[in-house]
C-alpha positions as CSV (number, residue, x, y, z in Angstrom):
1,X,0.1,0.1,-0.6
2,X,1.5,3.3,-0.6
3,X,0.6,5.6,1.6
4,X,0.6,9.4,0.4
5,X,3.1,11.9,1.1
6,X,2.3,15.5,3.2
7,X,1.6,18.2,0.0
8,X,1.6,22.4,0.5
9,X,-2.0,23.1,0.0
10,X,-3.6,26.2,-0.5
11,X,-7.1,26.3,0.3
12,X,-8.6,30.1,-1.3
13,X,-12.2,30.9,-0.3
14,X,-14.0,33.5,1.3
15,X,-16.1,31.1,3.5
16,X,-13.9,30.7,6.7
17,X,-16.3,27.7,7.8
18,X,-15.3,25.8,4.4
19,X,-12.0,26.4,4.6
20,X,-11.7,25.4,8.1
21,X,-13.6,22.1,7.5
22,X,-11.3,21.6,3.9
23,X,-8.3,22.0,5.7
24,X,-9.4,19.4,8.2
25,X,-10.9,16.6,6.6
26,X,-7.0,16.8,4.3
27,X,-5.4,17.0,7.4
28,X,-7.3,13.6,9.1
29,X,-5.1,11.0,6.5
30,X,-2.2,12.9,5.5
31,X,-0.2,15.9,7.6
32,X,-0.4,18.9,5.0
33,X,1.1,22.3,5.0
34,X,-2.0,24.2,4.5
35,X,-2.6,27.9,4.1
36,X,-6.1,29.1,3.9
37,X,-6.3,32.7,2.5
38,X,-9.9,34.5,2.1
39,X,-9.2,36.5,-0.7
40,X,-7.1,35.5,-4.2
41,X,-5.1,39.0,-3.4
42,X,-4.3,37.7,-0.3
43,X,-2.8,34.8,-1.4
44,X,-1.4,36.0,-4.7
45,X,1.5,37.4,-1.7
46,X,2.0,34.0,-0.9
47,X,2.9,32.6,-4.0
48,X,7.0,32.5,-3.1
49,X,6.0,29.7,-0.3
50,X,5.4,27.5,-3.9
51,X,2.7,25.7,-3.0
52,X,2.3,21.9,-4.3
53,X,-1.5,22.6,-4.9
54,X,-4.4,26.1,-4.8
55,X,-7.9,25.1,-4.7
56,X,-9.9,28.1,-5.6
57,X,-13.3,29.3,-5.5
58,X,-14.6,30.9,-8.1
59,X,-16.5,33.1,-6.5
60,X,-14.7,34.9,-3.8
61,X,-16.5,38.5,-3.3
62,X,-18.5,38.2,0.0
63,X,-14.8,39.5,1.9
64,X,-13.9,42.0,-0.5
65,X,-16.0,43.5,-3.1
66,X,-14.0,43.8,-5.7
67,X,-11.9,40.7,-5.5
68,X,-10.4,38.9,-8.0
69,X,-12.7,35.7,-9.1
70,X,-10.6,32.1,-8.9
71,X,-10.2,32.3,-12.1
72,X,-8.3,35.4,-12.4
73,X,-6.5,34.6,-9.8
74,X,-5.4,31.1,-11.5
75,X,-3.9,32.7,-14.1
76,X,-1.8,35.2,-12.6
77,X,-0.6,32.0,-10.6
78,X,0.1,30.0,-13.7
79,X,2.2,32.3,-14.5
80,X,4.8,32.4,-12.4
81,X,4.2,28.3,-10.9
82,X,3.5,26.3,-14.0
83,X,4.2,23.4,-12.9
84,X,1.0,24.1,-9.4
85,X,-1.4,21.8,-9.7
86,X,-4.8,23.6,-9.4
87,X,-8.8,22.7,-8.6
88,X,-11.1,24.9,-8.5
89,X,-14.2,23.9,-6.3
90,X,-17.6,26.1,-6.8
91,X,-21.0,26.1,-6.5
92,X,-21.3,26.9,-10.4
93,X,-22.7,24.4,-11.9
94,X,-22.0,26.2,-15.1
95,X,-20.4,23.8,-17.5
96,X,-19.4,27.1,-19.4
97,X,-17.3,28.2,-16.1
98,X,-16.3,24.3,-16.2
99,X,-15.1,24.9,-19.2
100,X,-13.5,28.1,-18.9
101,X,-11.3,26.4,-15.8
102,X,-10.0,24.1,-17.3
103,X,-9.2,25.9,-20.7
104,X,-6.8,28.5,-17.8
105,X,-5.3,25.4,-16.3
106,X,-7.4,24.0,-13.7
107,X,-6.5,19.9,-13.8
108,X,-10.1,19.7,-12.2
109,X,-13.8,21.2,-11.8
110,X,-15.2,20.6,-8.5
111,X,-18.9,20.9,-7.6
112,X,-19.9,22.5,-3.9
113,X,-21.6,19.2,-2.8
114,X,-21.9,17.1,0.0
115,X,-19.0,14.2,-2.0
116,X,-17.0,17.3,-2.5
117,X,-14.0,17.5,0.1
118,X,-13.8,13.3,-0.6
119,X,-13.8,14.3,-4.4
120,X,-10.5,16.6,-3.3
121,X,-8.3,14.6,-1.0
122,X,-8.9,11.7,-3.7
123,X,-7.2,13.9,-6.3
124,X,-4.5,15.3,-3.8
């Protein structure tokens, strides 16, 4: 049996309860190094930490009205860290939005539902 190695993970979402719950879920079996950011701008200030995986919400404007979208953050970070893996986590069930994020470099687009955390854990 192969065990997962700890990874440096950024969780970027304006829903603080969700980010804490996802962080707890992801560190139950593997001691991942997780940093939580409530805006894309905050995440980009710490990009020099070179995360292995960035989990991004598509809409992040409840904390800061004009906050960057997940797609904008994805595009900005992808330029500097082309080998970083991106997982979009969103309540948007739009095929068009999902396709856009994949086209811009996200590996996966996960809908926020009851299975979302497990899907993310399986991908990491």
